[in-house]
C-alpha positions as CSV (number, residue, x, y, z in Angstrom):
1,M,-28.8,2.0,-37.5
2,G,-29.1,4.1,-34.3
3,M,-27.7,7.3,-33.1
4,D,-23.9,7.7,-33.4
5,I,-24.1,9.6,-29.7
6,T,-21.4,9.6,-26.8
7,W,-22.2,11.0,-23.6
8,I,-19.1,13.1,-22.3
9,T,-21.1,14.2,-19.3
10,S,-24.5,13.6,-18.3
11,R,-25.8,16.7,-20.0
12,I,-23.4,16.6,-23.2
13,G,-23.0,14.3,-26.0
14,V,-21.3,14.4,-29.1
15,G,-21.5,12.5,-32.2
16,G,-22.3,11.9,-35.8
17,G,-25.4,13.1,-38.3
18,I,-29.0,12.5,-37.1
19,W,-29.9,12.5,-41.2
20,N,-33.8,10.8,-40.5
21,E,-37.1,11.4,-38.6
22,E,-36.3,8.2,-36.6
23,N,-33.0,9.0,-35.3
24,M,-34.6,12.5,-34.3
25,A,-37.1,11.0,-32.5
26,E,-34.4,8.4,-30.3
27,L,-32.8,11.5,-29.3
28,A,-36.0,12.7,-28.4
29,R,-36.6,9.7,-26.1
30,M,-33.1,10.2,-24.7
31,G,-34.2,13.3,-23.2
32,V,-32.5,15.8,-26.4
33,T,-33.8,19.4,-25.9
34,H,-31.2,20.9,-27.8
35,V,-28.3,20.3,-30.9
36,I,-25.9,22.1,-32.2
37,D,-25.7,21.2,-35.6
38,M,-22.0,21.5,-36.8
39,Q,-22.6,19.4,-40.2
40,I,-22.6,22.5,-43.5
41,E,-23.8,19.0,-45.6
42,F,-27.4,19.3,-43.7
43,D,-29.7,21.5,-41.1
44,D,-31.4,19.0,-38.6
45,T,-34.8,22.1,-38.2
46,P,-37.2,20.1,-40.3
47,L,-36.4,17.3,-38.1
48,A,-36.2,18.6,-35.0
49,E,-39.4,20.8,-35.0
50,P,-42.3,18.0,-34.1
51,H,-40.2,16.9,-31.2
52,G,-39.7,20.4,-29.9
53,I,-35.6,19.7,-30.2
54,Q,-34.2,23.7,-30.9
55,V,-31.6,23.6,-33.2
56,L,-28.9,26.2,-33.4
57,W,-27.7,25.2,-37.3
58,N,-24.1,26.1,-36.6
59,A,-22.7,25.2,-40.5
60,T,-19.1,25.1,-40.7
61,D,-16.8,23.0,-43.3
62,D,-14.6,20.2,-42.5
63,D,-11.9,22.1,-44.4
64,F,-8.8,22.0,-41.9
65,Q,-8.9,25.8,-41.7
66,P,-8.8,28.1,-38.8
67,K,-12.1,28.5,-37.4
68,P,-13.7,32.0,-36.3
69,A,-14.3,33.1,-32.6
70,E,-17.7,34.0,-34.0
71,L,-18.3,30.0,-35.0
72,F,-17.7,28.8,-30.9
73,E,-19.2,32.4,-29.6
74,R,-22.6,31.1,-31.6
75,G,-22.4,27.4,-29.8
76,V,-21.6,28.6,-26.6
77,E,-23.8,31.1,-26.3
78,F,-26.6,28.3,-27.3
79,A,-25.1,26.0,-25.3
80,T,-24.8,27.9,-22.1
81,E,-28.5,29.0,-22.7
82,A,-29.9,25.1,-22.6
83,L,-27.3,23.9,-20.1
84,A,-28.7,26.7,-17.9
85,Q,-32.3,24.8,-17.6
86,A,-32.2,21.9,-15.0
87,E,-33.8,19.2,-17.5
88,S,-31.9,19.8,-20.4
89,K,-30.1,17.9,-22.8
90,L,-27.5,19.0,-25.6
91,F,-26.3,16.9,-28.5
92,I,-23.6,18.1,-30.4
93,H,-22.6,16.5,-33.7
94,C,-21.5,17.0,-37.8
95,A,-21.8,14.3,-40.0
96,A,-19.2,11.5,-38.3
97,G,-18.6,13.2,-35.1
98,V,-14.6,13.1,-35.5
99,H,-13.5,16.6,-36.3
100,R,-16.2,19.6,-36.1
101,A,-18.4,18.3,-33.2
102,P,-15.2,17.1,-31.0
103,M,-13.9,20.7,-31.9
104,M,-17.4,22.5,-30.7
105,T,-17.9,20.2,-27.8
106,L,-13.8,21.2,-26.4
107,G,-14.9,25.3,-27.2
108,V,-18.5,24.3,-24.5
109,L,-16.6,22.4,-21.7
110,C,-13.7,25.0,-21.5
111,S,-15.9,27.8,-21.2
112,M,-17.9,26.2,-18.6
113,G,-14.3,25.7,-16.9
114,W,-12.9,22.6,-17.7
115,E,-9.0,23.0,-18.6
116,L,-8.4,22.2,-22.4
117,G,-6.1,19.3,-22.1
118,T,-8.9,17.5,-19.6
119,A,-11.6,18.4,-21.8
120,M,-9.6,16.7,-24.8
121,E,-8.5,13.9,-22.7
122,T,-12.1,13.1,-21.6
123,I,-13.8,13.5,-24.8
124,S,-11.2,11.1,-26.4
125,A,-11.3,8.5,-23.9
126,R,-15.6,8.6,-24.2
127,R,-15.0,8.7,-28.0
128,P,-11.9,7.2,-29.2
129,V,-12.8,8.3,-32.8
130,V,-12.4,11.9,-32.2
131,D,-9.5,13.7,-34.2
132,F,-8.3,16.9,-33.3
133,A,-6.8,18.4,-35.9
134,D,-4.2,21.1,-34.4
135,V,-5.6,23.7,-36.5
136,Y,-9.2,23.4,-34.9
137,V,-7.1,22.8,-31.2
138,S,-6.0,26.1,-31.9
139,S,-9.1,27.7,-33.2
140,V,-11.0,26.9,-30.3
141,E,-7.9,28.6,-27.9
142,N,-8.2,31.5,-30.0
143,F,-11.3,31.5,-28.7
144,L,-10.9,30.8,-25.2
145,Q,-8.3,33.9,-25.8
146,Q,-10.9,36.1,-26.8
147,Q,-13.0,35.3,-24.5
148,V,-10.5,36.4,-21.6
149,R,-9.8,39.2,-23.0
150,S,-13.3,40.7,-23.2
151,G,-14.4,39.4,-19.6
152,D,-16.7,37.3,-20.3
């Protein structure tokens, strides 16, 4: 079936679950060096280790409940460190790439200086299956406000 990945920028992809060794190998061939795994259902770490791909298992339930700032802090810190390496590529995913992964991608892009509306439009235009649930967008906004207050 192949990997479900949409490149939002040349170095940040968003999509659905990896699930197996063949798909992880495909990511490695694409040059992916880092993965933020937002799904609570499956930890990619054992699949990634043979390929030297670093994984942040940032497990969260797709329950349409507000998400804590710490969830975004972990992801943004991992993404920032990953993207500081010139040749790195980051894949952010959940099970289907519709809610949780786009939510985290939105947090990452906004932390990089993107305007919220522009980031949402870009993600949605490149990956039309994305559904930005209001509660998830609010969670990102709350995280960004905390970042501003703390001076990050």
